[in-house]
Phi, psi and omega in degrees: 000157180222137175274157167287150181305135178080012185251009184296314182299316180293325175299314179293319180301314182294325177285331173295341179246033184309140179296134180304319181296328176286313178300321176295315177303318180293315179300313180294339177276359179095011175269106188261330177228135185214114180236145171235131181251147181240127169266106185293339181286329186242354187060021178277142176245142179232124182251139178232131180227144166265125184232133169258113185111200185251006185259128172240172186299331181283343179271001180266014188294351178272349182280135182303321182299313182295318177297324177291324177297314180299317180297318179302323183269351189294341181278348182245358182218160178289130181226164172278171179303332177272012178078356177294148179294141173292123182217161178237127174286138178252152178257131177292129182243351175203140174214133179239127180253000000 
């Protein structure tokens, strides 16, 4: 995902005040750990989630809470026409347990 220039502080502020109903939805969907990392030089974001099952945060796009969050965030990051974040799926090339 990618932030619009100059929006890193606002992005972090909004996530520090994540809506309780969104946090509950993510937890209830099997997302137990969720981290987002920022490369300040490029405004690129990298998200990491531990998921039990087949549902990740990006597959919850039909949920009204998620759609409202996406719209809320759309002024500070690159988004698709439906306000979902423009994102690229990555392929895991290494894992150590």
